[in-house]
C-alpha positions in Angstrom: -1.9 57.0 5.0 -4.9 54.9 6.1 -6.5 55.8 2.9 -3.6 55.0 0.9 -3.6 51.5 2.3 -7.6 50.8 1.4 -6.4 52.1 -2.2 -3.5 49.6 -2.3 -5.8 46.8 -0.7 -8.5 47.2 -3.2 -6.1 47.4 -6.3 -4.5 44.1 -4.9 -7.8 42.4 -4.3 -8.9 43.3 -8.0 -6.0 41.6 -9.3 -6.6 38.7 -7.3 -10.2 38.6 -8.4 -9.0 38.9 -12.1 -7.0 35.7 -11.5 -10.1 33.9 -9.8 -12.2 34.7 -13.2 -9.3 33.0 -15.5 -9.6 30.0 -12.8 -13.2 29.5 -13.4 -12.8 28.4 -16.5 -11.0 25.3 -15.2 -13.1 24.2 -12.4 -15.2 21.3 -13.8 -12.9 19.2 -15.6 -13.5 15.5 -15.6 -10.8 13.1 -13.9 -10.0 11.4 -10.9 -9.9 14.1 -8.0 -6.9 14.3 -5.6 -6.5 16.1 -2.4 -4.1 19.0 -3.4 -3.2 22.4 -1.4 -4.0 25.5 -3.6 -2.8 29.0 -2.6 -1.4 32.0 -4.2 2.3 32.7 -4.0 2.3 35.5 -2.0 2.4 34.3 1.4 0.8 36.5 4.2 3.2 37.9 7.0 2.6 40.3 9.2 4.7 42.8 7.8 3.1 42.5 4.0 -0.4 42.0 5.2 -3.1 44.4 3.8 -4.8 46.3 6.7 -8.4 47.4 6.9 -10.8 48.9 9.3 -11.2 45.8 11.1 -7.5 45.4 11.7 -6.7 48.7 13.0 -6.2 48.0 16.5 -4.5 49.4 19.4 -2.7 46.5 20.0 -0.3 44.9 17.3 -1.3 41.5 16.7 0.7 39.6 14.0 -1.4 36.4 14.5 -4.5 38.4 13.8 -3.2 40.3 10.9 -1.6 37.3 9.3 -4.8 35.2 9.6 -7.1 38.1 8.3 -4.9 38.4 5.3 -5.0 34.7 4.8 -8.9 34.4 5.2 -9.1 37.3 2.2 -6.8 34.9 0.0 -8.8 31.8 1.2 -12.2 33.6 0.6 -11.6 34.0 -3.2 -10.6 30.3 -3.3 -13.5 29.0 -1.7 -15.9 30.8 -4.5 -14.1 28.3 -6.7 -14.1 25.4 -4.4 -16.9 25.8 -1.9 -16.4 22.5 -0.3 -12.7 22.9 0.4 -10.9 23.0 3.9 -9.7 26.6 4.7 -6.0 26.6 5.9 -5.9 30.2 6.5 -2.5 30.7 8.2 -1.0 29.2 5.2 -3.0 31.4 2.9 -4.6 28.5 1.1 -7.2 25.6 0.8 -7.2 21.7 0.5 -9.4 21.0 -2.5 -10.1 17.8 -4.4 -8.9 18.6 -8.0 -8.2 16.4 -10.8 -5.1 16.5 -12.8 -6.5 18.3 -16.0 -7.9 21.1 -14.1 -4.5 21.3 -12.0 -2.8 21.7 -15.2 -5.1 24.5 -16.5 -5.0 26.4 -13.4 -1.0 26.6 -13.4 -1.3 27.4 -17.2 -3.5 30.3 -16.8 -2.5 31.8 -13.3 1.5 31.4 -12.9 1.2 32.8 -9.4 -0.7 29.8 -8.0 0.5 26.9 -6.1 -0.9 23.5 -6.4 0.4 20.7 -4.4 -0.5 17.1 -4.1 -0.9 16.0 -0.6 0.5 12.7 -0.9 3.5 13.3 1.5 2.9 11.0 5.0 4.4 11.5 8.3 6.7 9.3 10.4 7.2 8.4 13.8 10.0 9.8 15.7 10.8 6.6 17.5 11.9 6.1 21.3 14.7 3.8 22.4 14.1 2.1 25.6 16.2 0.7 28.3 15.6 -0.5 31.9 12.5 0.5 34.0 13.4 3.2 36.7 12.7 3.1 40.6 11.9 6.4 41.9 13.1 7.6 45.2 10.8 10.0 47.5 10.3 13.7 46.6 13.3 14.8 48.6 15.7 13.2 45.9 17.9 15.7 44.2 16.9 16.9 40.7 17.3 14.5 37.8 20.6 14.6 35.8 18.5 15.8 32.8 17.2 18.9 34.8 20.5 19.7 36.1 22.1 19.5 32.7 19.4 21.5 30.9 19.4 24.0 33.6 16.1 23.9 34.3 16.6 22.9 38.0 17.6 26.4 38.6 14.3 27.7 37.2 12.3 25.1 38.8 13.7 25.9 42.3 13.0 29.5 41.8 9.2 28.5 41.5 8.7 28.2 37.7 6.5 25.7 36.6 4.8 26.7 33.3 1.7 28.4 34.8 0.1 30.6 32.6 1.8 29.3 29.4 0.2 27.1 26.7 1.6 24.8 24.4 0.3 23.0 21.1 1.4 19.4 20.7 1.0 17.6 17.4 1.5 13.7 17.5 0.7 10.5 16.1 -2.4 8.9 17.9 -0.3 6.9 20.6 -0.8 5.9 24.2 -0.6 8.8 26.6 -2.7 7.8 29.6 -0.3 7.7 33.0 -1.2 9.1 36.4 1.8 11.6 35.9 -0.3 13.5 33.2 -3.8 13.2 34.7 -5.6 16.6 33.9 -2.7 17.8 32.1 -4.4 18.2 28.8 -6.6 21.0 28.4 -7.9 20.5 25.1 -7.8 17.4 22.8 -9.0 16.5 19.3 -8.6 13.7 16.8 -7.8 14.3 13.1 -8.6 11.3 11.0 -9.8 7.9 12.0 -10.4 8.9 15.7 -11.5 5.3 16.7 -8.2 3.9 15.6 -7.1 1.6 18.6 -3.8 2.8 20.4 -1.4 0.3 21.5 -0.4 0.6 24.8 3.2 -0.6 23.9 3.6 2.6 21.6 4.9 4.7 24.1 6.3 7.7 21.7 4.1 10.1 23.0 3.7 9.4 26.9 7.3 9.7 27.7 7.9 13.0 25.9 4.7 14.5 27.4 5.9 13.4 30.7 9.2 15.1 30.4 7.3 18.2 29.3 4.8 18.3 31.9 4.4 15.1 34.2 3.7 15.4 37.5 3.1 12.8 40.3 3.8 13.7 43.9 6.9 11.9 45.5 7.5 9.9 42.4 8.2 12.2 39.1 8.2 16.0 38.2 8.5 17.0 34.6 10.0 20.4 33.5 6.6 22.5 33.0 4.3 20.8 35.0 1.3 23.8 35.1 1.6 24.5 31.4 -1.8 24.0 29.5 -1.8 21.4 26.6 -3.5 21.4 23.5 -3.2 17.8 22.1 -3.7 17.2 18.2 -3.6 13.2 17.6 -3.1 12.2 14.0 -4.8 8.9 13.2 -4.6 6.7 10.0 -2.1 4.5 8.3 -0.4 6.3 6.7 -0.9 9.9 8.3 -1.2 12.6 5.5 -0.3 15.8 5.2 -3.6 17.5 5.3 -4.1 16.2 8.9 -1.2 17.9 10.1 -2.4 21.3 8.3 -5.6 21.2 10.0 -4.3 20.3 13.4 -1.8 23.4 13.3 -5.1 25.4 12.3 -7.0 23.8 15.3 -4.4 24.7 17.8 -4.3 28.3 16.7 -7.7 28.6 17.1 -7.6 28.1 20.8 -8.8 30.5 23.2 -5.0 30.7 24.6 -2.9 31.4 22.0 0.2 29.0 22.1 3.7 30.0 23.0 5.0 27.2 21.4 4.1 24.0 19.2 6.1 20.6 19.5 5.7 18.5 16.8 6.1 14.7 17.7 6.1 13.6 14.2 7.8 14.5 10.9 8.4 13.8 7.2 11.2 11.4 6.3 11.2 13.6 2.8 11.2 17.3 2.4 8.2 19.2 4.1 5.6 19.9 1.4 5.4 23.3 0.5 1.9 24.0 2.4 3.6 22.9 5.8 6.6 25.3 5.2 4.0 28.3 4.5 2.0 27.4 7.8 5.3 27.0 10.2 6.9 30.2 8.6 3.6 32.1 9.5 3.6 30.8 12.7 7.0 32.1 13.7 6.0 35.4 12.1 3.6 35.3 14.4 5.5 34.9 17.3 4.8 31.3 17.9 8.0 29.1 17.9 7.6 25.6 15.9 9.9 22.9 17.8 11.0 19.7 16.1 13.3 16.9 17.0 16.1 16.5 14.9 15.2 13.0 14.2 17.1 9.9 15.0 18.9 9.1 11.7 22.3 10.2 12.5 23.3 10.9 8.9 20.5 13.6 7.9 18.0 15.8 8.9 14.9 15.7 7.1 11.2 17.2 7.0 9.9 20.1 9.2 13.4 19.9 11.0 15.1 21.3 7.9 13.1 24.2 7.7 14.8 27.4 8.8 11.5 28.8 10.6 11.6 25.7 13.1 13.8 25.3 16.1 15.5 21.9 15.6 16.9 19.9 18.6 19.4 17.2 18.7 20.4 15.0 21.7 23.2 14.8 24.1 23.7 12.6 27.0 24.3 13.2 30.9 28.1 13.9 30.0 27.1 16.6 27.3 28.2 14.5 24.3 26.0 14.3 21.1 24.0 11.0 21.2 25.2 8.9 18.5 21.6 8.4 17.0 21.0 12.1 17.0 20.3 13.7 13.5 23.0 16.0 11.6 22.9 18.5 9.1 23.7 20.6 7.1 20.3 20.7 5.4 19.5 22.2 1.8 16.8 25.0 1.9 15.9 26.8 -1.4 19.7 26.0 -2.7 21.2 27.4 0.4 23.3 25.3 2.9 21.7 25.7 6.3 23.6 24.3 9.6 21.1 22.3 11.7 20.2 21.4 14.5 19.9 24.7 16.2 20.5 23.5 19.8 20.6 20.1 21.8 19.2 19.0 25.0 19.1 15.9 27.1 17.8 13.1 25.1 19.6 9.7 26.0 18.4 7.5 29.0 15.9 10.0 30.3 13.4 9.0 32.9 9.7 9.5 31.9 6.3 7.8 32.2 5.8 4.5 30.5 3.2 1.8 30.5 0.7 0.9 33.3 1.8 4.1 35.2 5.4 2.9 35.5 8.5 4.7 34.3 11.4 3.7 31.8 14.5 5.1 30.8 14.1 6.3 27.0 16.1 8.0 24.7 15.7 10.0 21.6 15.6 13.8 19.9 11.9 13.5 20.6 13.0 13.8 24.4 15.4 16.6 23.5 12.9 18.5 21.9 10.5 18.3 24.6 13.5 19.5 27.2 13.7 22.5 25.0 10.1 23.2 24.4 9.6 23.0 28.5 12.5 25.4 29.1 11.1 27.9 26.6 7.9 27.8 28.6 9.7 28.5 32.0 11.4 31.5 30.4 7.8 32.7 29.1 6.5 32.4 32.4 9.6 34.2 33.8 9.1 36.9 31.1 5.4 37.1 29.7 5.7 40.6 27.8 9.0 39.7 26.0 8.9 39.2 22.4 9.4 35.3 21.8 11.8 35.9 19.2 13.9 37.9 21.7 13.9 35.0 24.1 15.2 32.8 21.3 17.8 35.5 20.7 18.8 35.6 24.3 18.9 31.5 24.3 21.3 31.7 21.1 23.5 34.4 22.7 24.2 32.3 25.9 24.3 28.6 25.0 27.0 26.5 26.1 29.2 25.5 23.2 29.6 21.9 22.6 31.5 19.9 19.9 33.2 22.3 17.4 33.6 26.1 18.3 30.7 27.9 17.0 27.6 26.7 15.3 28.2 23.3 14.1 25.9 20.3 12.4 26.3 17.9 15.4 25.1 20.1 18.2 24.3 23.4 16.9 24.8 26.4 18.8 25.1 24.1 22.0 23.2 23.3 25.0 20.9 26.4 26.3 21.6 28.0 29.5 18.3 29.5 30.7 19.3 31.4 33.5 22.0 33.0 31.6 19.6 33.6 28.9 17.1 35.3 31.5 20.0 37.5 32.7 20.6 38.5 28.9 17.2 39.8 28.6 17.3 41.7 32.1 20.7 43.1 31.4 21.5 43.0 27.9 24.7 43.5 26.7 25.8 47.2 26.1 26.3 47.7 22.5 29.5 49.3 21.1 
């Protein structure tokens, strides 16, 4: 069986090399170069990846398998474009290619993707209300912890310890006493020297909701999780930065359990982004995106079926009026979105100058889901992440129209019930 796999791999690689030879005819065409994503149409997954000696490990590791196959495809492309940037998990590269070269590549190799990376990312905004006065540490859990069900998990001692989250955001202000020492790794993509305006609080507030901690003043959902923060700078922020940020997060020593996106596209997500996010999901790393604050639609990464899309509800478990609604269209099929809803209206969290404010938005709701998932991962570290999602889906509190709907999705997650579902799964008839 192993020998057959090697033969199959060699045949496939031979076919790819033949394609490369055809591509070589068109590499040096004149014209204005544009950053483009280049890849073969075949997307690497753990199920279809080619195995070799270095991939025959005792422990099945989907991310390593997907990356190895992606690197094989990337290595062929790098022979043509030596200065290109590798995006292995998407199975492609970012290369500066002129229009004539792109046209020649498409004509000679129908199984190739060439996509201009001209889409820009938008801010998922926060709506601000009053400053909040904090009581002592003996105060009851905040309403959002109670509604989301994380108060029970926190009372049992869960803090997110041992978990890891990747966060990708615009380069906004995030300094606050509640977040001191919380960010394990940080990297800038783009213009790292770009000044941050202290009034741009679209990042510090959800970060605090997720992982903030200030004794006797404030506690986020998972204050002991490790955070890798990728900051995107530039006006506008382009797709290539996002792709490189995802690659960086997945190269950290500790693999992330989840990636929270604090920025999204106002139009359809580029194909390169869809490929890398599907690869993340196939590898057991859950992409989480806010449903957006346009109540008439859901777009960008939030519209992808591989992403967990989160809408916002208030303390009465009613959908927030600003929360994005589906359905969405993906590959000519109508899909119900969002997937879940979480508290996202008038949530207390860190603000400027080490103060706290009430903020609202679907990014706040997405931070709640991410934190809840991390607490569940801490409780069940050996359980397949996809099965954790299955348990959450099976135990949500239905809101709005019965069943899955385009306003609140499957409803409000009940993490304690989901953990019980994992421990004592229902008997199948």
